[in-house]
C-alpha positions in Angstrom: 0.0 -0.1 0.0 1.2 3.6 -0.6 1.0 6.4 1.6 -2.6 7.3 0.5 -3.5 3.6 2.0 -4.3 2.5 -1.6 -2.5 -0.1 -3.5 0.0 0.8 -5.9 -0.7 -1.6 -8.4 -3.9 -3.4 -10.2 -2.2 -6.7 -8.8 -3.4 -5.2 -5.2 -6.7 -4.1 -6.1 -7.4 -7.7 -7.8 -6.0 -9.6 -4.8 -8.4 -7.3 -2.5 -11.3 -8.0 -5.1 -10.6 -12.0 -4.7 -10.6 -12.0 -0.9 -13.4 -9.5 -0.5 -15.7 -11.8 -2.9 -14.4 -15.0 -1.1 -14.9 -13.9 2.2 -18.7 -12.5 1.0 -19.2 -15.9 -0.5 -18.2 -17.6 2.7 -20.6 -15.4 4.5 -23.7 -16.5 2.5 -22.5 -20.0 2.9 -22.4 -20.1 6.5 -25.6 -18.5 6.7 -27.3 -20.9 4.4 -25.7 -23.9 6.6 -26.6 -22.6 9.8 -30.1 -21.7 8.9 -30.6 -25.2 7.3 -28.4 -28.8 7.4 -26.7 -27.2 10.6 -29.9 -26.6 12.3 -31.0 -30.3 11.4 -27.8 -31.7 12.2 -27.4 -30.4 15.7 -30.2 -32.2 16.8 -28.5 -35.6 16.2 -25.4 -34.3 18.1 -24.6 -35.5 21.5 -24.4 -33.0 24.6 -20.8 -32.3 24.2 -21.3 -32.2 20.3 -24.2 -29.7 20.8 -21.9 -27.6 23.4 -19.0 -27.3 20.6 -21.4 -26.9 17.8 -22.7 -23.8 19.7 -19.3 -22.5 20.5 -17.7 -23.1 17.2 -20.8 -21.6 15.4 -20.0 -18.5 17.1 -16.3 -18.4 16.6 -17.5 -19.0 12.5 -19.5 -15.9 12.8 -16.9 -13.9 14.9 -14.3 -14.8 12.2 -16.5 -14.0 9.2 -17.7 -10.6 10.9 -14.1 -9.5 11.8 -13.1 -10.6 8.3 -15.6 -8.2 6.5 -15.3 -5.4 8.7 -11.9 -5.3 8.2 -12.2 -5.9 4.4 -14.9 -3.1 4.5 -12.5 -0.7 5.9 -9.8 -1.5 3.4 -12.2 -1.1 0.6 -13.4 2.2 1.9 -9.9 3.5 2.1 -9.3 2.2 -1.4 -12.3 3.6 -3.0 -11.6 7.4 -1.0 -14.6 7.0 1.5 -12.1 7.4 4.3 -8.7 8.5 4.3 -5.7 6.3 5.5 -5.4 8.4 8.8 -9.2 7.5 9.5 -8.4 3.8 8.6 -5.3 3.9 11.2 -8.2 4.1 13.8 -7.8 1.1 16.1 -11.2 -0.1 15.6 -10.2 -0.4 12.1 -8.1 -3.4 12.8 -8.9 -7.0 13.8 -9.7 -7.0 17.4 -10.7 -10.7 18.0 -7.8 -12.9 17.3 -7.4 -14.7 20.6 -11.2 -15.7 19.8 -11.0 -16.2 16.1 -7.6 -18.2 16.2 -7.4 -20.5 19.1 -4.2 -22.1 20.3 -5.7 -25.5 20.5 -8.5 -26.8 18.5 -11.4 -28.5 20.1 -11.4 -32.1 21.3 -14.6 -32.4 20.2 -14.1 -30.9 16.8 -14.6 -34.5 15.2 -18.0 -34.8 16.8 -19.2 -31.9 14.4 -21.0 -32.4 11.1 -18.7 -32.3 8.2 -20.2 -29.2 6.9 -19.5 -27.1 9.6 -16.0 -28.6 10.1 -15.3 -27.3 6.3 -16.5 -23.7 7.1 -14.4 -23.6 9.8 -11.3 -24.6 8.5 -11.8 -22.2 5.6 -12.7 -19.2 7.6 -9.9 -20.0 10.0 -7.8 -19.9 6.7 -9.3 -16.9 5.1 -8.9 -15.0 8.7 -5.2 -16.2 9.2 -4.9 -14.5 5.7 -6.7 -11.4 6.8 -5.0 -11.2 10.0 -1.2 -11.2 8.2 -2.7 -8.3 6.0 -3.6 -6.6 9.1 -0.4 -7.3 10.5 1.5 -5.7 6.9 -0.8 -2.8 7.0 0.2 -1.7 10.8 3.9 -2.3 9.8 3.4 0.1 6.8 1.7 2.2 9.2 4.1 2.4 11.4 7.3 2.3 8.9 5.5 6.0 7.3 5.2 7.3 10.9 8.9 6.8 11.7 10.6 5.3 15.0 10.0 7.5 17.8 13.1 8.1 19.5 14.6 10.7 21.9 15.0 13.1 19.3 11.4 13.1 17.6 9.0 16.0 18.6 6.4 13.5 19.9 8.6 11.9 22.5 9.1 14.7 25.5 12.0 13.0 27.1 
């Protein structure tokens, strides 16, 4: 990204569009699954499986909501709807990595229906990719701002 927060090449725009489209498609697929086959499948699960289903369904929706929010902020910057400076607000970054990327997978994951397992795996891959992009975006902003050492005006010491 350049100093305006916009990609410096068409490749960046194409990459962003594909990621955005993938995320949006996954949101629709998850909605359809959770309202249809998932609702039926959960009835056949054990208590542990039902609890895991509820927990992982929430993780799925959190991942997708966070991903779409981040992508929409980036899209707003690309389209000039908000400035790169406004895009630096802490709310424009991913916020729920601890929830969305647990350190250890659920031991009950194998109890989940295959449809939910697939959505969880794909949403995690998408979220990890967006997390890397978010980290790169933050790093590029920090590089533009430069180091804040003892000789900089922002450091009163």
